[in-house]
N, C-alpha and C positions, 0 to 999 in steps of 0.2 A: 233814509240813509243818512250816515254819517259824515258831515266833512270831511275831505280830506286827511286834514293835521289830525283831528283825531281819532279818525280809524287809523292812522300811523302810530300813535301815540296806544292805542287800544292794542294794536296787535304784536304791540314790543312789553305788554304788560303793563302798560303805564296807564293812568287816573283823568290826568289833569294835562289841557293842550297846554299847559305856559311849561312843561317839559320839553315840546318838538326840538326849541333851538339848541338846546343840550343833549338829545340823542346820539350824536356821532359822537360826539368825548365822551359819553359813558360807556359805549361801545366798543369803543377804539381798539380794545388789546385779544376782541374775539371776533375770529374768522367765523367759524360755523355756529350760528346762530340759528336755535332751534332745531331743525333736522338732522337725523346723522347720514350721511352720504352713503356710509357703511351698511346700512339698512337698506338704500336704493339699489346699492351694487349688488348685494348677495341676491336680491329677490330679482333684478335682472338677470343675472347667471343661470340663479336655479329654474327659472322658465324658458331659457334659453330665447333670451330676446335680444340677445345684442345685433342680431343681422334682420331681425324685424324692424326696428328702430333706425329711423336715418334722419330724422327731426325732431327737435324737442322742445315746449316750451317751459321752462321754470317763471312760477307766475308768484309774484312776492319773495324775488330771488334772492334779497338779501346783499351780502358781500358776496356774492357768487361760489361759495364755496360747493353746493351741489351741481352747479352747472359745469364749473371747470373740471372737476373730478368724473362726473358721467363723459364729457365731452376728452379728456384727456385717459378714459378706459377704453372705450369703447370707440371714438372717431367721430361722435354725429357732431351735426350742426345742434345746437344749443342755443338760445334765444333766452336772454333771463332781461327783467322788468321787474322795478318797484321804483315806490312814490319817493323815497331818499337818497337825493342826488349823492351825497356824502357816501352810501354805501355803492352808487354804479360807480362813482370814481374809483371808488380802492378795487372792486371787482374788475373792472377793466386792467388795473394795477395787478393784483392776483394772476390774473388769466395771462400777460404777458411774462409772469414770474414763470407761472408751469404751460409755457408754448402754447395755450392751448387759443391764443388772439383770433386767428386763422379761421377757427371755428365755433368759437364763441361773440355772442355781442350780447351788451349790457346797454341796455336805455332808459333815461326815467318817465314814467306815465303812470295815469292810475289805472292800474289794472281790472278794472270795475270798468271801465269804458273800451279799456283794450282789448276786452272779448269778444264785444259787438263786432269787431271790423279786422281782426290779427290773422284771419285765415286759419287753415287746417295745420295741426302737427299728428304726429304717430303718437306722439305722446304729450301729455300733461302733466306737470310738476308742481302739487301742492306742498312744499315745506313747511308745516307751522303755521301756518296764516292766521291764524284761528276762525273768526265770523266776520272776515271783510268782505264776505257776499252777504255772509247770513248762515243759518244752519247748514251743516250736513247736504242734507236734500238739495238747498238753495243754491250752497256753492258750486256744486256738480251738476248743474240744471244751468247755471250760470255759464261755467267754462264750457257746454258742451258743443256751442258754436265752432271751439276751437280745435276740435278734433276731427282723425278721419273716423268714417265708421269702422275701421278695426282697428281703430289707436287705443290705445291705453293712458288710464293715468295712475298716478303714485301721489298715494295720498297721506300725508302724516298727521294724525289727531291723535285723539282719547276719549275715552269713555270711563264712565263712571264703575266702579269699583263695588258699589253699592247704591242702594236706591236713593239714596241720600243726594241729592243736589248741593252740590259744594257752593259757599256762599257768594265765591268770586265770581260764578259764572254756569251760564246753563249746560253745564255738560250732560250730556244725554248717557245712557245706561248701554251696556252693548246690543243688546235688539233694539230698541230705539235707533243707535249708530245703523246698523245693519239694517232695519225698514226704513230709513233715510233713504241709503244708498241704493238699494231696489227699489222706490219709490222713484228715484232721480233717473233709472233705469239702466244702473249699472249692475254688474256681478261682481263678488270677491272670485278673485283668481289665484290668491295668496295671501298672507301675511307677515308680519314678525314682529311680536311684541318686545318693548324694550325691558333690560333687567333693572331688578332695583338696584345692583351696583354700577351699573352703566348710568341710572336716573340720579342715584345719589355723588358720584364720580363728579358727573357732567357741572349740575347743579353749585357745588362747592368748587368749581374754576369758575364757570359766568358769577355766582355772587362775590366771589374773589375777588376779580376783575371789576366787577360794577363800584363794590366798596371802594376799592382804591380812587377810582375815578368821582367818584362821590367826597369823599374829602378832600381833594383838589377841587372840590365846583364850593363847596363849603365856605374854602377859604377867599375863594374869587370871589362870591356873590353869598358874605353872610346873610345879608336880608332876605334869601331864598332859600338858607339852611333846612325850613321844614321843608320842602317842596321836594327833597335831595332825600331826607330823611322818610318823607312817606313815600316815595318811591324804592326806598332799601324794605321797609317793612311790606309793601306790598311782590317784593320779589322774595322774602320771608315765608309770606302766608303760601305764593306760589309753589317755591320749594317743598314748601307741608305736604300739600296738595296732590304735587305730583308724586311723591315717596309716598303715601298715607293712602289714599282717593283716587288717586287717577290711574288707570291703565293705557301708556302711551303705545302705537301702534302704527306700525305703515302697513298701508293697505296696499296690496297689486290687483286696480280694478280694471274692468273690461265693458264697452256702454255692449247692453244686449241689443241685437237685429230684430229679434219678438217685439222688443218694448216698439218701435216702430210703428 
């Protein structure tokens, strides 16, 4: 298991732990990091889950965009956890702005340890957290103790468009991803795939925001200019992969009682 700083950097598409002190600055202009709250809301409404869920947990919640919008739309209690103190601080600020501070809580922790003792929820949210827990199968097995037997999982992830393994990540094919889900004891209830236009627009917005902050950091820390340039280069590679090689998808999953 990676140490916590390395895990955080990798989950945010970095490869060098030296980036850790600068991540909050680089991402300060972005509220939604990764998963689309709109896709989650669409799946919940389409499958009539509004009144079947009272308490949800967002593991790796970032700045709280998903948690806050679910709480605001459905009135659920949503607990968000993330290992980045700066993100949690922002999540609390956003929650106040949206009037959800009474139903949302945000706390700093290592979610890899939290899942062992967090208690049970009606819904577990996994919004583009990458390989924090390992593969899709390992991730679902790890979060299983957090879920009531009748509960659901919203998993935002991706799979290869072809059999070629992308150079940056061990991305599964769709068939392999589905096998991972089934082996972990879950079934797919529904799914939404991201449209190419959505991915392209999102990539452009995120890259532009990061690039702007990189230029500022390069002036402040000229001796580490290459560190920031490398991060931008990785962002470009990631964007190319997301637009050409990977299908991004949000799955609605349910644990199979027959698996017990």
